[in-house]
Residue, then its C-alpha position, 0 to 999 in steps of 0.5 A: m418357573l412352573i414345574c409340572r409332574k404327573s406324580i409327586r412324593r410328599k414329605d411323609g413318603k406317600i406318592v400322590t398322582a395327579a389322577q388321584m386328585g382329578l388333574k392331568a398334572i401337579c404344578f408348582e412354582v420354583t425360582e430359577e435358583q432352586n431349579q439350578a440347585y436341583l439340576d446341579k445336585k442331580k448332575k453330581e449324583k450321576a457323576d458319583k454313580a458313574g465314577 
């Protein structure tokens, strides 16, 4: 699965935009399992904030 974003945050904390690199988007490949784990994590964080 290909994920594309206009900006990303590097491990060192810097935010890099696609425009800085001369691109329209920064794309990277993730597995379905990685994507589902990310979505589950975000869902749990949202539930914790609400309740």
